[in-house]
N, C-alpha and C positions, 0 to 999 in steps of 0.2 A: 504493500500500500504506500509506503514511503517513496518508492521509485515512481509509482503512478502520480503521486502528488508533486514530486520534483519535476517530472515531465510536463505536467499541467502548468506549473509555474514557468517553466522554460518556454513553452509554446506561447503562453500569454504574453511574456515579455517581448518575444519576437513579433507576434501579431501587433502589439501596441506600437512597436518601433516602425513596422512597415506601414501601419495606418497613419502614423504621425507624418511619415514621408510620402504618403499617397502612392505607394509603390504598386498597389493593385487597385485599379479604378473601381472594382466591385466591392472593395473592402477585403482585407486579408483574413480577419478573424473567422475562425471556424472552418477554414479550408486550407488546402495546399495552395499557397498564394500564386496567382497568375501574375507574375511580376513583370514590371517594365524591364525590357532587355532579354526576355526569354528567347527571342529569335537570335540575338547576338550570342547568347550562351550556347544555343544549338549549333551555330556556325563554328564556334570555338571548339566544341566537342567533335565536330566533323573533321577537324584537322589532326586529331590524335590517332596514334597507331591502333589503339584498342577499338576505335571506330572503323578505321580502314580495314582491319583484319576481321571484323565481325561480319558474318553472313546472316546470323539469326539474332534478332533483338527482342527482348521482352520489355514492355513499357507499362506504366500506370496509365489510367485513362484521363488524368486531369489536364486542364487547359494549359497549365504551365509547361507541360511537356509536349504539347501539340506540335510546335516547330520541330522537335526531335523526331516525332513519328513521321511527319511529312518528309523530313530530310532522309530518313531511313528508306521510305518508299521510293523517293526520287533516286536514291543510290542503289535500288534493286535489292534491298535487304528484306528478308522475311520478318514480319513484325507480329508478335503476339501481344495483344493489348488486353489487359485484365477487364473483365466485365465489371462495371461499377457494383460495389458491395458484394462481389462474388455471388451474384443473385441467381446464376444458372447452375444446373448440375454440371455443365461443361463451362468452366468459368473464365475462358479466354477466347477472344476473337482472333482468328487467323487471317491476318492481312497479307495476302500474297500479292506482291507488286505486279505480277503478270496478269492478275485478275481484277484488281481494284484500283481506283484512282485515289488521289489525295483526300477526297471527301470522306473516305472510310476512316481516316485518322481521327475524325471527330467522333467522340463516343456516342453522340446522339444519332449518327448515321451508320455506325458500324454494324448494328444488329440487322439492318436491312441489306447490307452490302457484303457481309463476310460471315462465314460459318463460325459457330461457337464450337470450341474443341476442349477436350480434357487432356491431362498429361499423357495418356496412352497414345494420343494422336499427334503429339508434338515432337519437334526435333530438339536436340540439345541446344542450350542457349549459350551464345558467345558473349553477349553483352546485355546487362540489365540496366535500364534507366528508370530511376524512381524519383518521385517527388518528395520533398521534405518541407517541414516548417522550420526546423533548425538543424544545423550540423556543426560539429566541432572539428578541430584540426586533426584529431585522432581518427576521424571517420565514424564517430558515434552520431547517430541520427535520431531525431524526434519527428514523427509524423503528426497528423491531425488528431490522433487518439483513437481511431477506429480499429487499428491493428490489421487492416487488410493486406498491406504490403508485406508485413512479416509472415502472414499466413500464405500468401502467394509464393514467397521465396521458400518457405518451409515445405510446401506442397511439391514444388518443382525440384527441390533438393532431395526430398524423399524418393522422388521418381527417377533420380539420377540425371536430371536435365540441367541442373545447376551444380557446379562443383568448383574445385580449386582453379580450374581453367577459365571460369567465368569471371569477367570484370563487372563490378557493380559501380555505377556512376549516379550521381545526383546533380541536377542542374538547378541552381538557386540564385537569388539576388545576393549581392555582397553583404547586405545587412542580415542575411540568414546564417552567415558563418560567424559563430560565436567563439570568443576566446576561452571562456570557462568550460571545464569538462562537463558534458551532458550526462545525465543518468542513463544507465543501461541495464536491461533485464536479460535473463537467460535466453529468451527466445528472439532477441533482437539480432539483426544482421548488421554487418559493418560495411561501410562505404570505402571503396578503393580510390575513387577519384571524385573530387568536387570541382564542378565547372561553373563559373560565374561569367557574366558578360565581360569581366575584366581580367580574370586569371584562372589558372588550372592549379589545383592543389592535390598532390599525391599523398595519400594517407599510408601509414606504415603497417597498420594491422589489417588482416583479412579474416574477418569473423563470418563463419557460415553456420547456419543451423543444419543439423543432420536430418531433421524431420519435424513433424508437428509436436509441439509441447502441449499435450492434451490437458495436463493439470493446470495450465495457465488459462484455459478457456472455460467460460461459464456454460451451463446447460443452455441458456438462452442464446449465446453466441453460436454454439454448435448447431442448434435447431434452425437458426436463421440462415445458415450457409449450406445449401443443398449437398455439395460434394462432401463437406465435413460430416453432415448428419448421416449420409449414406455410409461413409466409412466407419463412423461410430457404431451404427447398427450392425454392420458386418463384423466388426471386432467383437461386439458383445455376443452376437450369435456364435462366432467362432469359439469364444470362451465357454459358452453354454454347451456347445457340442463337445468341446474338449472335456468338460466336466462329466458329461454323460459317458464318454468313452473311458473315463478313468474309473467309473463305477463298476 
């Protein structure tokens, strides 16, 4: 609980800072900020080796990373974009640049233009691009508090689609990079590269979850995410069947 409270305080400080500077015209509080300069950050990311070497990119669906998704499609990269709130049993949209245009990079259009897929239908991920509210120089990140990015990374790691070879990047405004160390929980993943409109920061730690940390999830959260609830029920059934076999 102390970590949750510390994260909440950190994101509130950054949201207040961004709103004071009018960085997001819609208001930053409560969201992954759609910051001024997001396009410039995407352009800077596209100059990096980790981008040029990537054939398959996984991205969050937030507007702040829209320029990144568009750039990936223009460069002929396969893009897996998370379904908002992981609301489908198959929680990713497969944006194949040979089959969709740039409009599919907008989350509100993706459902009509691209198929939804699950981990078993996906290719290994070369590059993950995630949104953040705040990130420190170590690569510790704080999101908006819903936990979807952590679950997406954990799910894909468990499936063997994200591993040590995968680079994880966040694109943020300069004001979102904080000097003080941010709080970190067991299930949090680490950022390898921070890209702002003005600079690139390489972080020293590479933290990857090996799978879903079930004890960190409430029953309500599990039931709200179809793929997690299906797995939870399958695991419970497996344990019941195992108990019957042991009798």
